[in-house]
N, C-alpha and C positions, 0 to 999 in steps of 0.2 A: 244214499240217504245223506240229507242235509240237516243236520241237529235233529229237530223234531219232525221234520218233513220228509215222509215217505214217498220219492217221486219214481215214477216208472211210465214205460209206455205202453198204452193200449192196443197200439196198430201204427202204422204210417203217419196219419193225419190226426191222430187223438193224443192226447197225453193228459195225466192224472195226477193230483198232488191230494196224498192222503195225509193228514195231519192227526196224529194221535196225542199229542201234545202241544203248548203254547208255542207259536214260532212266526214266520211271516213268510209273505210269497209277493214277488214282483211279476208283475203282469209282463209276458215277452212283448218284444216288439210284432206290430202287426196284430196282436190279440185284442179286440174291443167287447167280445162277449165271451161269458162262460156261462157253465153249469153247475151247480150247488149243491151241498148236502150240510144242512149244520144242526148239530143235535147236542144239547145239553147234557149236563151232569144228572144222574137220577138223585132221587131223594132217598134219605136212609128210613128204614122201616122201626116204628115204635114198639113198647115193650109191654110185657103185661096182657097179652091176647092184642097185641099191637097191631095196630093197621100197617097194611104196606106202602112203601115210598111210590109216589108217582114218579112215572119217565120223565126225564128229561123232553123239554121243548124240542120240536121236531119241523125242520124248516127245508124246504128244498124247492129248486125252480130252475129255469131254463131262459138262456139269452140275457144274463145279467149285464149289464155294461160295466166294464172295468176299462182304464187308461193304460195304454203300454207304458211301460217305463215307471208305473207307479207302485211303491210297496205297500203292503196292506197287512196290518198285525192280526194274525190267526191267534183268537183265543178258543182253547180248550177247558170245555168246564168240567171241573172234577166231583165226583159222586159224594153226596151228603153221608156224613156219618151215621150210623144207626143209633137209637136211644141205648142207654144203659141202666139196670136197676140202681137205685130204689124208684119206686113207682111214682114219685113227686119231680122228677127228672122232666124235662120239656119233652117234644114230642122229635122222632127223628129230625135231623137236620135236612134243611134244604140242597140241593146241587146246587151248583155255578152256573153261570151263563157261558154258551159258547158264541163267539163272534167271528165275522167276516169283515175287519175292517169296520165302517159304519154302512157297509153297500146291504146288508140283510136284517131288515127290522132296525135301522140306526144303531145306535151305540149299546142297545139292550141284547139285541140278537134272538137265540133261540135260550128260552127262560128255564133256569134250572128246576128240577122236579120237586114238588112239594115232601115235605117228611110225614110219614105215618104218623097216627094218632096215637095216645097211650089208653090202656083200658086199664080199669080199677075196680076191686069189687066195692070200694067207697066210693065218694064222689070227688075223689081228685084227679079226675082224668084232665087230659090235654088235648085241644083239638088237633084236627089234622089240618096240615098245612097247604095253601095254595101254593101254584108253581105252573111250569109248564103244563104238567098233567098234575092234578091234585093226590094227596094222600089218603090212605083208606082210613074209616073213623076205628078208633079201639072199641073192644068189646067190652061192654059192661054190664053183669046182669041187674043192677040197679039203674033205675032213670031218673032218680033225683040230680039235678045240678051235671048233667050230662051233656057236653058239647054236641050238637046235632051234626049229623051226616058229614061224609066225605069232604076233604077240601076242593076247591075247583079250580078247573083247569084254565088256561089262557088260549082265547078263543084263535084259531088256525094254527094251533101247536100241541094241542093236546086235550084230556077230557079228564072229567071228575072223579074222585076216588069213589070207593063203595061206601057202605052202611055198615057199622057194626051189630052184634047181636045183642039184646038188651035183656032176653028172657033166661037166662041161665044156660047150661050146657047146649052149644059148644062154645059158649063165651068167645066167640069169634070175632076178629078185626077185619073190616073190610078190606078189598083188594086196591092197591094204588091205580090211578088212571093210566093208560096207555094211549100210544100216538092215534089208535083206528077206534078204542073202544074205551067206556068207562070201567073203572074198576067193579068187580062184581061186589054184592052186599053177601055177608056171613050168613048162612042158612044151616048147613050142616056141618059145616068146618069153617076154616078160614076163606075169606071171600077171594075169588081168583083175581090176579092182576089183569089189567086191561091189556089187548094186544096191541102190538106195535105198529110198524108199516115198513112194507120191504122197498129197498133201493137197489139199484143194480150199477150206481155209479162208480163203485169200487174196482168194476169189471165181472162182478158175478153178485146175484143176489143175496143179499143180506138183510135180516129183519132188524130194526131199529126199535128203541123207546117202548119197550114193553115195562108195565106195570109190576112192581113186588104184591106176592100174595101175601093176604092176613094171617096171624098167628092165631092159632086156637088150644084149647085143652083136647080137643077130640076132632075126628073126622081128618080132612086132608087139605091141603094146600097148594096150589100151583102159581108159578109167577107167570106175567103173559109173555107170549113170543116175541122175541126181541129183546132177549136180556133180563128180564124181572127175576127176581129172586124169590125163591118158594118161602111160603112162611112156616115157620117153627110148629110143630103140634107135638104137645105133651105137657105134662104138667110142673116141671120144675127143670130148670137151666136148659132150655130148648131155646137154641138160636135161629135166628132168620137168616135164609143164605143170602149172601151177597149180591149184588146185581153184576151183571158180566161187564167187564171194561170195555169200553170204547163202543159201547153200546147205547148208552143213556139210560139203561134199564133200572127200576127201582130196586130198594133192598127189600127183602122179606120181614114181617113185623116178628117178633119173638111169641115163643107159647106162654104158657099160664103164668110163671112167675119170674124165676130170676135169669131168664135168658137173656140175650141182647138182641136189638134190631140188627137187621144185616145193613150194610152200608150200600150206597148206590154206586151203580158204573161209570165211570167216566165217559164223556160226549165223544164227539169226532168231528170233525170238518173234512169234507171231500171237494174239491175243483175240478172240474175237466174245461179243455179247450181244444 
């Protein structure tokens, strides 16, 4: 263990560096190509039938050129905070970006997931946020002055959030988008979070960047495979579940009234050579 770097051998000829927090990596002598996975922090869930947080952006690839002896700053994005009542508060916070120096998508790297939108029985809703994957739209039984649709995702990194319910029960928020699929719209409960994407770069298959589920008064809600938190189901004080750390999963939206949105999961960076 070297600071934030979990360093181990996967075989006599292959080495892997896993970053679960910000740190740095120096390309060893003779190493000019690496494989990589960069996942940003997931977005936080909204409140009051809140939309699920969008997953952090997911970027992976092979044969990336590095310079032997050069040290690269590795940034691991944090998950966005879930929104808290009262209903006039903003949407869930976006996650922050993860980077591998400037080698993967420049200084931007993988984009943090979008926060889930807030629902309200009145018109004071807050729109779902854009991000690596977009947050889900909050549920609202009234259609006036209601921000439309889920937040959009970033091309090549994630997908959009789902749509909230506007016609009464279940008053559900849409699911946050995931790396492999958009968040589901609310129909009979909170919309499910979009599914993430599996990677075996750590040495075993792990799914990352699942969207958070939308919160609702009734029904069910599930987070997307890849660390997405489930939405809260119930009328009062039901929180959304947090996204799983070091997966970039989105936080779940809160239930009907006084619960808090779940926080997004932190990201991860993996390098093999």
